[in-house]
SELOKE-197600 format. One record per residue (C-alpha): residue number from 1; residue in three letters; x, y, z. Coordinates in nm, 4 decimals. Layout:
{atom NUM, "Ala", {X, Y, Z}} ...
//
This chain:
{atom 1, "Met", {-2.5605, -10.0004, 1.9119}} {atom 2, "Asn", {-2.4962, -9.7772, 2.2200}} {atom 3, "Leu", {-2.5561, -9.4031, 2.1576}} {atom 4, "Ala", {-2.2934, -9.3141, 2.4014}} {atom 5, "Leu", {-2.0263, -9.4672, 2.1636}} {atom 6, "His", {-2.1381, -9.2436, 1.8872}} {atom 7, "Pro", {-2.1008, -8.8750, 1.9765}} {atom 8, "Gln", {-2.1673, -8.7749, 1.6051}} {atom 9, "Ile", {-2.5172, -8.9151, 1.6239}} {atom 10, "Gln", {-2.5817, -8.7270, 1.9520}} {atom 11, "Lys", {-2.4376, -8.4117, 1.7976}} {atom 12, "Ala", {-2.6512, -8.4489, 1.4885}} {atom 13, "Glu", {-2.9738, -8.4926, 1.6902}} {atom 14, "Glu", {-2.8750, -8.1983, 1.9306}} {atom 15, "Val", {-2.8263, -7.9795, 1.6328}} {atom 16, "Gly", {-3.1545, -8.0851, 1.4838}} {atom 17, "Ile", {-3.3314, -8.0143, 1.8095}} {atom 18, "Tyr", {-3.1698, -7.6750, 1.8518}} {atom 19, "Lys", {-3.2371, -7.5499, 1.5073}} {atom 20, "Phe", {-3.5930, -7.6685, 1.4321}} {atom 21, "Thr", {-3.7609, -7.7076, 1.7699}} {atom 22, "Pro", {-3.7135, -7.3938, 1.9720}} {atom 23, "Glu", {-3.9946, -7.4940, 2.2079}} {atom 24, "Pro", {-3.9004, -7.7594, 2.4726}} {atom 25, "Gln", {-4.0003, -8.1153, 2.3758}} {atom 26, "Pro", {-4.1387, -8.3937, 2.6029}} {atom 27, "Lys", {-3.8608, -8.6271, 2.7185}} {atom 28, "Val", {-3.8683, -8.9667, 2.5475}} {atom 29, "Ser", {-3.7694, -9.2738, 2.7401}} {atom 30, "Gln", {-3.4427, -9.4253, 2.6276}} {atom 31, "Asn", {-3.6258, -9.7660, 2.6289}} {atom 32, "His", {-3.8466, -9.6623, 2.3401}} {atom 33, "Lys", {-3.5659, -9.5397, 2.1163}} {atom 34, "Arg", {-3.4597, -9.7602, 1.8461}} {atom 35, "Pro", {-3.0738, -9.7915, 1.8301}} {atom 36, "Leu", {-2.9467, -9.6121, 1.5247}} {atom 37, "Gly", {-2.7149, -9.7857, 1.2844}} {atom 38, "Thr", {-2.4762, -9.6493, 1.0273}} {atom 39, "Ala", {-2.7550, -9.6792, 0.7641}} {atom 40, "Asp", {-2.9648, -9.4443, 0.9785}} {atom 41, "Leu", {-2.6890, -9.1921, 1.0446}} {atom 42, "Leu", {-2.5982, -9.1003, 0.6857}} {atom 43, "Pro", {-2.9607, -9.0223, 0.5601}} {atom 44, "Leu", {-3.0042, -8.8093, 0.8704}} {atom 45, "Gln", {-2.6930, -8.6110, 0.8068}} {atom 46, "Lys", {-2.7738, -8.5629, 0.4441}} {atom 47, "Arg", {-3.1290, -8.4499, 0.5361}} {atom 48, "Leu", {-2.9852, -8.2093, 0.7967}} {atom 49, "Gln", {-2.7446, -8.0571, 0.5255}} {atom 50, "Arg", {-3.0202, -8.0248, 0.2731}} {atom 51, "Gly", {-3.2594, -7.8599, 0.5292}} {atom 52, "Glu", {-3.4924, -8.1548, 0.5274}} {atom 53, "Val", {-3.6402, -8.2481, 0.8570}} {atom 54, "Pro", {-3.8492, -8.5438, 0.9846}} {atom 55, "Gln", {-4.2341, -8.5098, 0.9628}} {atom 56, "Lys", {-4.2521, -8.4506, 1.3447}} {atom 57, "Thr", {-3.9885, -8.1818, 1.3403}} {atom 58, "Ala", {-4.1554, -7.9949, 1.0503}} {atom 59, "Phe", {-4.4953, -8.0042, 1.2310}} {atom 60, "Leu", {-4.3267, -7.8435, 1.5331}} {atom 61, "Lys", {-4.1541, -7.5732, 1.3211}} {atom 62, "Glu", {-4.4902, -7.4632, 1.1882}} {atom 63, "Lys", {-4.5961, -7.3639, 1.5508}} {atom 64, "Glu", {-4.2737, -7.1824, 1.6321}} {atom 65, "Asp", {-4.2920, -6.8155, 1.7372}} {atom 66, "Pro", {-4.2547, -6.5917, 1.4168}} {atom 67, "Ala", {-4.0402, -6.3519, 1.6147}} {atom 68, "Glu", {-3.7812, -6.6208, 1.6575}} {atom 69, "Arg", {-3.7546, -6.7009, 1.2812}} {atom 70, "Pro", {-3.4223, -6.6035, 1.1279}} {atom 71, "Gly", {-3.4399, -6.2831, 0.9093}} {atom 72, "Lys", {-3.2724, -6.4649, 0.6291}} {atom 73, "Glu", {-3.5709, -6.6878, 0.5831}} {atom 74, "Glu", {-3.8030, -6.3929, 0.5547}} {atom 75, "Asp", {-3.5645, -6.2238, 0.2993}} {atom 76, "Val", {-3.5703, -6.5340, 0.0824}} {atom 77, "Val", {-3.9555, -6.5255, 0.0672}} {atom 78, "Ile", {-3.9724, -6.1581, -0.0139}} {atom 79, "Thr", {-3.6937, -6.1461, -0.2683}} {atom 80, "Gly", {-3.7838, -6.4478, -0.4761}} {atom 81, "Pro", {-3.7173, -6.4005, -0.8455}} {atom 82, "Gly", {-4.0815, -6.3823, -0.9460}} {atom 83, "Lys", {-4.1806, -6.1602, -0.6636}} {atom 84, "Arg", {-3.8892, -5.9291, -0.7294}} {atom 85, "Lys", {-3.9887, -5.8744, -1.0813}} {atom 86, "Arg", {-4.3370, -5.7844, -0.9830}} {atom 87, "Asp", {-4.2164, -5.5628, -0.7073}} {atom 88, "Gln", {-3.9982, -5.3732, -0.9543}} {atom 89, "Thr", {-4.2851, -5.3158, -1.1926}} {atom 90, "Glu", {-4.5013, -5.1800, -0.9123}} {atom 91, "Glu", {-4.2311, -4.9543, -0.7787}} {atom 92, "Glu", {-4.1788, -4.7827, -1.1244}} {atom 93, "Pro", {-4.4600, -4.5357, -1.0732}} {atom 94, "Glu", {-4.3106, -4.4378, -0.7375}} {atom 95, "Gly", {-3.9979, -4.3416, -0.9240}} {atom 96, "Met", {-4.1819, -4.1183, -1.1634}} {atom 97, "Pro", {-4.2120, -3.8130, -0.9275}} {atom 98, "Gly", {-3.8450, -3.8171, -0.8798}} {atom 99, "Arg", {-3.7754, -3.7973, -1.2462}} {atom 100, "Ser", {-4.0463, -3.5308, -1.2772}} {atom 101, "Leu", {-3.8954, -3.3379, -1.0044}} {atom 102, "Arg", {-3.5425, -3.3435, -1.1743}} {atom 103, "Arg", {-3.7109, -3.2096, -1.4968}} {atom 104, "Thr", {-3.8788, -2.9378, -1.2837}} {atom 105, "Lys", {-3.5605, -2.8382, -1.1409}} {atom 106, "Leu", {-3.3977, -2.8266, -1.4781}} {atom 107, "Asn", {-3.6803, -2.5978, -1.6071}} {atom 108, "Glu", {-3.6345, -2.3737, -1.3048}} {atom 109, "Ser", {-3.2659, -2.3383, -1.3699}} {atom 110, "Thr", {-3.3348, -2.2266, -1.7296}} {atom 111, "Ala", {-3.6398, -2.0123, -1.6670}} {atom 112, "Pro", {-3.5848, -1.6368, -1.7175}} {atom 113, "Lys", {-3.4867, -1.4183, -1.4227}} {atom 114, "Val", {-3.6289, -1.0859, -1.5287}} {atom 115, "Leu", {-3.5215, -0.7427, -1.4049}} {atom 116, "Phe", {-3.6998, -0.4171, -1.4829}} {atom 117, "Thr", {-3.5445, -0.0736, -1.5217}} {atom 118, "Gly", {-3.6996, 0.2599, -1.5726}} {atom 119, "Val", {-4.0568, 0.1129, -1.5750}} {atom 120, "Val", {-4.3062, -0.0254, -1.3135}} {atom 121, "Asp", {-4.5212, -0.2977, -1.4738}} {atom 122, "Ala", {-4.7102, -0.4954, -1.2163}} {atom 123, "Arg", {-4.8994, -0.6879, -1.4914}} {atom 124, "Gly", {-4.5560, -0.7733, -1.6498}} {atom 125, "Glu", {-4.4276, -0.9062, -1.3103}} {atom 126, "Arg", {-4.7315, -1.1153, -1.2735}} {atom 127, "Thr", {-4.6796, -1.2561, -1.6194}} {atom 128, "Val", {-4.3224, -1.3464, -1.5388}} {atom 129, "Leu", {-4.4277, -1.5476, -1.2311}} {atom 130, "Ala", {-4.7313, -1.7060, -1.4110}} {atom 131, "Leu", {-4.5098, -1.8374, -1.6863}} {atom 132, "Gly", {-4.2550, -2.0002, -1.4387}} {atom 133, "Gly", {-3.9976, -1.7259, -1.4314}} {atom 134, "Ser", {-3.8772, -1.5225, -1.1447}} {atom 135, "Leu", {-3.7917, -1.1651, -1.0499}} {atom 136, "Ala", {-3.4305, -1.0965, -1.0333}} {atom 137, "Ser", {-3.3189, -0.8945, -0.7243}} {atom 138, "Ser", {-3.0042, -0.7619, -0.9009}} {atom 139, "Val", {-2.8606, -0.7239, -1.2422}} {atom 140, "Ala", {-2.5837, -0.9747, -1.1614}} {atom 141, "Glu", {-2.8311, -1.2591, -1.1422}} {atom 142, "Ala", {-3.0737, -1.1378, -1.4150}} {atom 143, "Ser", {-3.1038, -1.3253, -1.7446}} {atom 144, "His", {-3.3292, -1.0615, -1.9124}} {atom 145, "Leu", {-3.3649, -0.6866, -1.8669}} {atom 146, "Val", {-3.7064, -0.5309, -1.9543}} {atom 147, "Thr", {-3.7441, -0.1527, -2.0190}} {atom 148, "Asp", {-3.9227, 0.0810, -2.2608}} {atom 149, "Arg", {-3.6279, 0.2604, -2.4219}} {atom 150, "Ile", {-3.2461, 0.3037, -2.4177}} {atom 151, "Arg", {-3.1400, 0.4379, -2.0788}} {atom 152, "Arg", {-2.8054, 0.5161, -1.9230}} {atom 153, "Thr", {-2.9038, 0.3583, -1.5963}} {atom 154, "Val", {-2.6624, 0.1392, -1.4016}} {atom 155, "Lys", {-2.8946, -0.1564, -1.4492}} {atom 156, "Phe", {-2.9092, -0.0966, -1.8246}} {atom 157, "Leu", {-2.5311, -0.0577, -1.8701}} {atom 158, "Cys", {-2.4625, -0.3591, -1.6582}} {atom 159, "Ala", {-2.6944, -0.5671, -1.8547}} {atom 160, "Leu", {-2.5519, -0.4500, -2.1754}} {atom 161, "Gly", {-2.2049, -0.5179, -2.0496}} {atom 162, "Arg", {-2.3089, -0.8756, -1.9572}} {atom 163, "Gly", {-2.4649, -0.9192, -2.3077}} {atom 164, "Ile", {-2.8094, -1.0336, -2.1783}} {atom 165, "Pro", {-3.1229, -0.9526, -2.3728}} {atom 166, "Ile", {-3.2649, -0.6049, -2.3231}} {atom 167, "Leu", {-3.6257, -0.6329, -2.4185}} {atom 168, "Ser", {-3.9432, -0.4164, -2.4513}} {atom 169, "Leu", {-4.2493, -0.4678, -2.2448}} {atom 170, "Asp", {-4.4150, -0.6239, -2.5502}} {atom 171, "Trp", {-4.2055, -0.9310, -2.4905}} {atom 172, "Leu", {-4.3939, -1.0093, -2.1800}} {atom 173, "His", {-4.7369, -0.9016, -2.3242}} {atom 174, "Gln", {-4.6968, -1.1347, -2.6181}} {atom 175, "Ser", {-4.5580, -1.4184, -2.3994}} {atom 176, "Arg", {-4.8699, -1.3905, -2.1781}} {atom 177, "Lys", {-5.0828, -1.4374, -2.4867}} {atom 178, "Ala", {-4.8768, -1.7365, -2.6100}} {atom 179, "Gly", {-4.8679, -1.9040, -2.2670}} {atom 180, "Cys", {-4.4874, -1.9264, -2.2636}} {atom 181, "Phe", {-4.1774, -1.7171, -2.2893}} {atom 182, "Leu", {-4.1209, -1.6359, -2.6431}} {atom 183, "Pro", {-3.7718, -1.6054, -2.8027}} {atom 184, "Pro", {-3.6205, -1.2743, -2.7259}} {atom 185, "Asp", {-3.4639, -1.1868, -3.0641}} {atom 186, "Glu", {-3.7744, -1.0026, -3.2079}} {atom 187, "Tyr", {-3.8306, -0.7965, -2.8873}} {atom 188, "Val", {-3.4944, -0.6107, -2.8395}} {atom 189, "Val", {-3.5692, -0.2464, -2.7371}} {atom 190, "Thr", {-3.5774, -0.0082, -3.0317}} {atom 191, "Asp", {-3.5053, 0.3507, -2.9640}} {atom 192, "Pro", {-3.4075, 0.5267, -3.2852}} {atom 193, "Glu", {-3.3747, 0.8721, -3.1142}} {atom 194, "Gln", {-3.1329, 0.7537, -2.8622}} {atom 195, "Glu", {-2.9417, 0.5533, -3.1094}} {atom 196, "Asn", {-2.9047, 0.8541, -3.3345}} {atom 197, "Asn", {-2.7984, 1.0709, -3.0411}} {atom 198, "Phe", {-2.5177, 0.8393, -2.9298}} {atom 199, "Gly", {-2.4369, 0.7053, -3.2843}} {atom 200, "Phe", {-2.4751, 0.3310, -3.2196}} {atom 201, "Ser", {-2.6979, 0.0245, -3.2574}} {atom 202, "Leu", {-2.8142, -0.1555, -2.9429}} {atom 203, "Arg", {-2.8410, -0.4849, -3.1432}} {atom 204, "Asp", {-2.4751, -0.4463, -3.2578}} {atom 205, "Ala", {-2.3707, -0.3521, -2.9098}} {atom 206, "Leu", {-2.5275, -0.6619, -2.7567}} {atom 207, "Ser", {-2.3717, -0.8802, -3.0270}} {atom 208, "Arg", {-2.0282, -0.7439, -2.9355}} {atom 209, "Ala", {-2.0869, -0.7850, -2.5692}} {atom 210, "Gln", {-2.1876, -1.1524, -2.6106}} {atom 211, "Lys", {-1.8696, -1.2297, -2.7979}} {atom 212, "Arg", {-1.6213, -1.0594, -2.5557}} {atom 213, "Arg", {-1.6406, -0.8549, -2.2370}} {atom 214, "Leu", {-1.5651, -0.4940, -2.3252}} {atom 215, "Leu", {-1.3131, -0.4309, -2.0244}} {atom 216, "Glu", {-1.1331, -0.7587, -2.0005}} {atom 217, "Gly", {-0.7817, -0.6878, -1.9018}} {atom 218, "Tyr", {-0.8565, -0.3307, -1.7699}} {atom 219, "Glu", {-0.7771, -0.2159, -1.4140}} {atom 220, "Ile", {-0.9793, 0.0898, -1.3148}} {atom 221, "His", {-0.9829, 0.3247, -1.0207}} {atom 222, "Val", {-1.2757, 0.5533, -0.9719}} {atom 223, "Thr", {-1.2307, 0.8587, -0.7435}} {atom 224, "Pro", {-1.4853, 0.9405, -0.4742}} {atom 225, "Gly", {-1.6549, 1.2411, -0.6386}} {atom 226, "Val", {-1.7541, 1.0635, -0.9633}} {atom 227, "Gln", {-2.1246, 1.0234, -1.0556}} {atom 228, "Pro", {-2.2559, 0.7630, -1.0639}} {atom 229, "Pro", {-2.0826, 0.6867, -0.7267}} {atom 230, "Pro", {-1.7707, 0.4578, -0.7336}} {atom 231, "Leu", {-1.9721, 0.1569, -0.5957}} {atom 232, "Gln", {-2.2173, 0.1665, -0.8857}} {atom 233, "Met", {-1.9378, 0.2412, -1.1398}} {atom 234, "Gly", {-1.7772, -0.0687, -0.9966}} {atom 235, "Glu", {-2.0741, -0.2749, -1.0809}} {atom 236, "Ile", {-2.0591, -0.1611, -1.4329}} {atom 237, "Ile", {-1.6807, -0.2277, -1.4572}} {atom 238, "Ser", {-1.7254, -0.5835, -1.3166}} {atom 239, "Cys", {-2.0160, -0.6603, -1.5465}} {atom 240, "Cys", {-1.7893, -0.5614, -1.8427}} {atom 241, "Gly", {-1.5121, -0.7921, -1.7231}} {atom 242, "Gly", {-1.2851, -0.5355, -1.5762}} {atom 243, "Thr", {-1.1071, -0.5189, -1.2456}} {atom 244, "Val", {-1.1849, -0.2409, -0.9895}} {atom 245, "Leu", {-0.8816, -0.0982, -0.8038}} {atom 246, "Ser", {-1.0044, 0.0228, -0.4579}} {atom 247, "Ser", {-0.7037, 0.2414, -0.3971}} {atom 248, "Met", {-0.5268, 0.5000, -0.6154}} {atom 249, "Pro", {-0.2644, 0.3372, -0.8364}} {atom 250, "Arg", {0.0988, 0.4652, -0.8143}} {atom 251, "Ser", {0.2699, 0.2882, -1.0989}} {atom 252, "Tyr", {0.2108, 0.2546, -1.4752}} {atom 253, "Lys", {0.0710, -0.0548, -1.6327}} {atom 254, "Pro", {-0.0978, -0.1000, -1.9764}} {atom 255, "Gln", {-0.4821, -0.0845, -1.9538}} {atom 256, "Arg", {-0.4637, 0.0693, -1.6061}} {atom 257, "Val", {-0.6614, 0.3962, -1.5916}} {atom 258, "Val", {-0.8240, 0.6358, -1.3475}} {atom 259, "Ile", {-1.1689, 0.7773, -1.3844}} {atom 260, "Thr", {-1.2177, 1.1083, -1.2075}} {atom 261, "Cys", {-1.3934, 1.4469, -1.2017}} {atom 262, "Ser", {-1.2896, 1.8115, -1.1706}} {atom 263, "Gln", {-1.3361, 1.8171, -0.7919}} {atom 264, "Asp", {-1.1005, 1.5211, -0.7501}} {atom 265, "Phe", {-0.8172, 1.6485, -0.9696}} {atom 266, "Pro", {-0.5965, 1.7025, -0.6688}} {atom 267, "Arg", {-0.6041, 1.3331, -0.5848}} {atom 268, "Cys", {-0.4690, 1.2355, -0.9333}} {atom 269, "Ser", {-0.1245, 1.4080, -0.9258}} {atom 270, "Ile", {0.0673, 1.0738, -0.8715}} {atom 271, "Pro", {-0.1150, 0.8673, -1.1453}} {atom 272, "Phe", {-0.0721, 1.1754, -1.3764}} {atom 273, "Arg", {0.3046, 1.1834, -1.3123}} {atom 274, "Val", {0.3521, 0.8235, -1.3726}} {atom 275, "Gly", {0.1699, 0.8407, -1.7032}} {atom 276, "Leu", {-0.1650, 0.6774, -1.6321}} {atom 277, "Pro", {-0.4526, 0.7908, -1.8324}} {atom 278, "Ile", {-0.6960, 1.0146, -1.6429}} {atom 279, "Leu", {-1.0358, 0.9741, -1.7849}} {atom 280, "Ser", {-1.3892, 1.1298, -1.7503}} {atom 281, "Pro", {-1.6731, 0.9147, -1.6464}} {atom 282, "Glu", {-1.8020, 0.9069, -2.0066}} {atom 283, "Phe", {-1.5313, 0.6505, -2.0788}} {atom 284, "Leu", {-1.7575, 0.4024, -1.9010}} {atom 285, "Leu", {-2.1046, 0.5672, -1.9650}} {atom 286, "Thr", {-2.0691, 0.6175, -2.3414}} {atom 287, "Gly", {-1.8105, 0.3446, -2.3890}} {atom 288, "Val", {-2.0132, 0.0709, -2.2442}} {atom 289, "Leu", {-2.3416, 0.1880, -2.4227}} {atom 290, "Lys", {-2.1563, 0.1729, -2.7569}} {atom 291, "Gln", {-1.9402, -0.1265, -2.6519}} {atom 292, "Glu", {-1.6330, 0.0658, -2.7430}} {atom 293, "Ala", {-1.3235, 0.1028, -2.5203}} {atom 294, "Lys", {-1.1463, 0.4162, -2.6463}} {atom 295, "Pro", {-0.9761, 0.5729, -2.3514}} {atom 296, "Glu", {-0.7943, 0.8240, -2.5705}} {atom 297, "Ala", {-1.1356, 0.9849, -2.6611}} {atom 298, "Phe", {-1.2003, 1.0604, -2.2958}} {atom 299, "Val", {-0.8683, 1.1804, -2.1490}} {atom 300, "Leu", {-0.9075, 1.4870, -1.9343}} {atom 301, "Ser", {-0.7334, 1.8102, -2.0416}} {atom 302, "Thr", {-0.3640, 1.8042, -1.9737}} {atom 303, "Leu", {-0.3723, 2.1742, -1.8873}} {atom 304, "Glu", {-0.6373, 2.1011, -1.6146}} {atom 305, "Met", {-0.4272, 1.8178, -1.4685}} {atom 306, "Ser", {-0.1016, 2.0089, -1.4750}} {atom 307, "Ser", {-0.2575, 2.3028, -1.2845}} {atom 308, "Thr", {-0.3395, 2.0851, -0.9842}} 
//
């Protein structure tokens, strides 16, 4: 049978030569080729479809340049079912550090951020760091406040307003011995003298602060001459859930107040006329300490205000 009359046979052979023999092959004389019949064509096509090649073609494929092999064939070898299972087993240890890292980050996010007020305790600071905690740079980011007694410092009042634990130095000393941060409940600062002076319980005040912010709903303006300065008073107000008014209010609104001092009385004529409470700084200093918002107890003298 003449090959020229059967283009399908030529196409099949050309496909076979292109796919499986990238290197040039010696030319074969047409006189030595045996004419192909229909019986030879079908098995050849089936073998090509199944990926089967003649013995000579397979021998030539073994010698082909590895760089010319299709990537798909390499993927098949690497991702075989059995191999994939072994690879997954071997890769599990590599995943362990990632899980450990996530646990470390979680521990870091819950580790105490300790702030000190009124005391300098280098040993306590080293204990915080050694146990995995950190030293807070401000009361706003602190999770625990450490001091030796009840103080009316800005840090103390802000911490109390936020309801975070206010602890004695013994908390750190005992935690160092235990090798971990101990629960804070047993180490809340005790100062019977100050509690008697101000008529309050620190534990009770902390409990109230944890349930509700003392100054929620309040709008408060602090005049320039007040001590502590307006900026620090503003920190206390914010930590207690209140809103700081940067300018003097000119209209009445429930829970809107002005905190001032004698030297700033002339500034308060407008809020006084519209009926806003004009309060002494003790509304914040004592009120936050006791966690009691009683503006009526700290209203400045009407006589003093009317004379301005």
